[in-house]
Steps between C-alpha positions, in 0.01 A plus 500: 500500500277806478788719619704395194211594270390813683572803285291757318542329163357174638222695669393668175519176301279328759267801501462474121428126527250570780320755282494255208338241728244757611406559136480124435278448804266769368491334157430157649237632740313724259201263475514339843180493697457703814560393767815305429769373735782738415530853622260454790704646782218422742512137389221262421304253708542128431130484414566739209748269326254286306282795387812686382620197304151451355496864395835458322371189325177672390700789354730250328797648685598205721765371258637849455518546877677164535749615234559822693554317828733241346697749291505857631421427864785255534758762400353825631553440876873459439502824299314722748672357807843543340410854394398594854799322660747666261353841583519432873863382475596804291359724772708316764237482775547421862411226575633327190256209521226730364612387153370149577140613554402523130598134461247403768230658280635304202495175700132543584430614144643171374287311752199696375582430133545125553174488694323676211648250255372214716157662531470557126615149411255344747217715369584426133507126577148528642618410847375666814719768649638376833410749771853487653645601162260795474589602858872470423465716187309762697755507783811519280342778294453707816853417618640605164327836516604544862863449407464721194398783731776412747746508207373844402549610861857364484564713191362806682726429799799458266422826318458683831836368624670590171361856513599535865857387424522743209395783732744382763233422759507120480 
């Protein structure tokens, strides 16, 4: 399916949408407490979940964060993974399966987002946070970032192959 969509026009449309999401994330997160869940490439420990949620609640940002996770974060993984996959397909890498790697990041991003929704809803209901849920959220966040970096590496490999073919050395 990506091959049918893979052209420069699609790439630039997805890039514009990606940039719009980046702006929206900055608007949503302007008053978030630090530390938060998102953007922590090194991840968070399960023991940090409840203090992070408490911090959001004290700053009156928990509902806003839930809105972000249930609105923006449920669309954005599809946008960035499609953007990366379209770019990889346009560059015609060898091996071709490199275009699938960004979707692995998106899969774990969705797992992360649904775990955050569950954590927030449990916290808002005054229920204790189940340790296995906190562990799951921590693990899928690290897996997401791992596959984000693997996806970036796939783009680098695709660009290298494209340049080599253009020079006649690949």
